[in-house]
C-alpha positions as CSV (number, residue, x, y, z in Angstrom):
1,M,0.0,0.0,0.0
2,S,1.4,3.4,-1.0
3,G,1.9,6.2,1.4
4,L,-1.0,8.1,-0.2
5,N,-3.3,5.1,0.2
6,K,-2.3,4.8,3.9
7,V,-3.1,8.5,4.5
8,C,-6.5,8.1,2.8
9,T,-7.3,4.9,4.7
10,T,-6.4,6.6,8.0
11,I,-8.5,9.6,7.3
12,D,-11.4,7.5,6.1
13,T,-11.2,5.3,9.3
14,L,-11.2,8.4,11.5
15,N,-14.3,9.9,9.7
16,K,-16.1,6.5,9.7
17,T,-15.6,6.3,13.5
18,V,-16.8,9.9,14.0
19,G,-19.8,9.1,11.7
20,R,-20.8,6.2,13.9
21,V,-20.6,8.3,17.0
22,V,-22.7,11.0,15.3
23,A,-25.3,8.4,14.4
24,W,-25.8,7.9,18.2
25,L,-26.0,11.6,18.7
26,I,-29.1,11.6,16.5
27,L,-30.8,9.2,19.0
28,A,-29.6,11.4,21.9
29,T,-31.2,14.4,20.1
30,V,-34.5,12.7,19.7
31,L,-34.6,11.5,23.3
32,L,-33.7,14.9,24.6
33,S,-36.5,16.4,22.4
34,V,-39.0,13.9,23.8
35,F,-37.8,14.6,27.4
36,T,-38.2,18.4,26.8
37,A,-41.6,18.0,25.3
38,V,-42.8,15.8,28.1
39,G,-41.2,18.2,30.6
40,R,-43.2,21.1,29.2
41,K,-46.5,19.2,29.8
42,F,-45.5,18.6,33.5
43,A,-44.0,22.1,34.1
44,F,-40.4,21.1,34.4
45,G,-37.5,21.8,32.1
46,S,-35.2,24.6,31.2
47,N,-33.7,26.5,28.4
48,G,-30.6,24.3,28.9
49,F,-32.6,21.4,27.5
50,L,-33.6,23.3,24.4
51,E,-30.1,24.5,23.8
52,G,-28.8,21.0,24.4
53,Q,-31.0,19.9,21.4
54,W,-29.5,22.7,19.3
55,Y,-26.0,21.7,20.4
56,L,-26.6,18.0,19.5
57,F,-28.1,18.9,16.2
58,S,-25.1,21.1,15.5
59,A,-22.8,18.3,16.3
60,V,-24.6,15.9,14.0
61,F,-24.5,18.4,11.1
62,L,-20.9,19.6,11.6
63,L,-19.3,16.4,12.6
64,G,-21.3,14.3,10.1
65,A,-20.3,16.3,7.0
66,A,-17.0,14.6,6.5
67,Y,-18.5,11.2,6.9
68,T,-21.2,12.1,4.4
69,L,-18.5,13.1,1.9
70,Q,-16.5,10.0,2.6
71,A,-19.6,7.8,2.1
72,D,-20.5,9.7,-1.2
73,Q,-23.9,10.5,0.3
74,H,-23.7,14.3,-0.3
75,V,-25.9,16.0,-2.8
76,R,-24.6,16.0,-6.4
77,V,-25.9,18.0,-9.3
78,D,-24.2,16.2,-12.0
79,V,-26.7,14.6,-14.4
80,L,-23.9,13.9,-17.0
81,S,-21.3,12.2,-14.8
82,K,-22.7,8.7,-15.2
83,R,-21.8,9.0,-18.9
84,W,-18.2,10.1,-18.2
85,S,-15.2,7.8,-17.7
86,A,-13.8,7.3,-14.2
87,K,-10.8,9.4,-15.1
88,T,-13.0,12.3,-16.3
89,R,-15.1,12.1,-13.1
90,A,-11.9,12.0,-11.0
91,W,-10.6,15.2,-12.7
92,I,-13.9,17.0,-12.1
93,D,-14.0,15.8,-8.5
94,I,-10.4,17.0,-7.9
95,A,-11.2,20.4,-9.5
96,G,-14.3,20.8,-7.4
97,H,-12.6,19.9,-4.2
98,V,-9.5,22.1,-4.8
99,L,-11.3,25.1,-6.2
100,F,-14.5,25.1,-4.1
101,L,-14.8,22.8,-1.2
102,L,-11.3,23.0,0.2
103,P,-11.0,26.9,0.2
104,V,-14.5,27.2,1.9
105,A,-13.7,24.5,4.5
106,V,-10.3,26.1,5.3
107,G,-11.9,29.6,5.6
108,L,-14.7,28.4,7.8
109,A,-12.3,26.4,10.0
110,W,-10.1,29.5,10.4
111,L,-13.0,31.8,11.2
112,G,-14.6,29.2,13.5
113,W,-11.4,28.8,15.5
114,H,-11.2,32.6,16.0
115,D,-14.8,32.7,17.1
116,F,-14.3,29.8,19.5
117,I,-11.2,31.6,21.0
118,Q,-13.2,34.8,21.6
119,V,-16.1,32.9,23.2
120,W,-13.7,30.9,25.3
121,Q,-11.7,33.9,26.5
122,H,-14.9,35.8,27.6
123,N,-16.5,32.6,29.0
124,E,-19.6,33.5,27.0
125,M,-22.9,32.1,28.3
126,S,-26.3,31.9,26.7
127,A,-28.4,35.0,27.2
128,D,-31.4,32.8,28.2
129,A,-32.0,32.0,31.8
130,G,-30.7,28.5,32.5
131,G,-28.8,28.5,29.2
132,L,-25.5,26.7,28.5
133,P,-22.0,28.0,27.9
134,R,-21.3,28.8,24.2
135,W,-17.8,27.4,23.9
136,P,-18.7,23.7,23.3
137,V,-20.9,24.5,20.3
138,K,-18.4,27.1,19.0
139,L,-15.6,24.4,19.2
140,L,-17.7,22.1,17.0
141,I,-17.3,24.6,14.0
142,P,-13.5,24.4,13.5
143,F,-13.4,20.7,14.6
144,G,-16.1,19.8,12.0
145,F,-14.4,21.7,9.3
146,V,-11.0,20.2,10.1
147,L,-12.6,16.8,9.7
148,L,-14.0,17.9,6.4
149,I,-10.7,19.3,5.2
150,L,-9.0,15.9,6.1
151,Q,-11.7,14.1,4.2
152,V,-11.3,16.4,1.2
153,I,-7.6,15.5,1.2
154,S,-8.5,11.8,1.3
155,E,-10.9,12.2,-1.6
156,I,-8.3,14.0,-3.7
157,G,-5.8,11.3,-2.9
158,K,-8.3,8.6,-4.0
159,R,-9.0,10.5,-7.2
160,I,-5.3,10.7,-7.9
161,T,-5.0,7.0,-7.4
162,I,-7.8,6.5,-10.0
163,L,-6.0,8.8,-12.4
164,K,-2.8,6.7,-12.0
165,H,-4.2,3.2,-11.9
166,G,-7.8,3.2,-13.2
167,E,-11.3,2.9,-11.9
168,R,-10.9,1.4,-8.3
169,A,-7.2,0.9,-7.7
């Protein structure tokens, strides 16, 4: 196995593992939602429960993006790609990743990190009574985009392998 394939496999394994954890967060989000709804009926609960739902949903969305890309389950708008050869699709994927996805993910990871640092330094809390600290959800932003950046690197590596060796080398 070449060095490039090892790097791609390591990144894929990381994002598959994170994806499996994220799948359980969906269940946690549903259970917390049910608990919050029942709590409202019986006059107990807090804004913290509602914000917890938002945090869990954010974790699912941000941490699951890399796994979605890795599993090729993202939305594609390419009605012609099935007619193209594997090498043509590989070139188009590389161009899309390098020109569009990678710059956006790097920019959002960078901005997200600076936003997290600011919230962390000021120990920012929710403005709502009983709300949660903001830093955990702010940390999800750069972390999720770093996972996405790694997966983009893996996808580019896999497309390079296709260009060198054919369809599924």
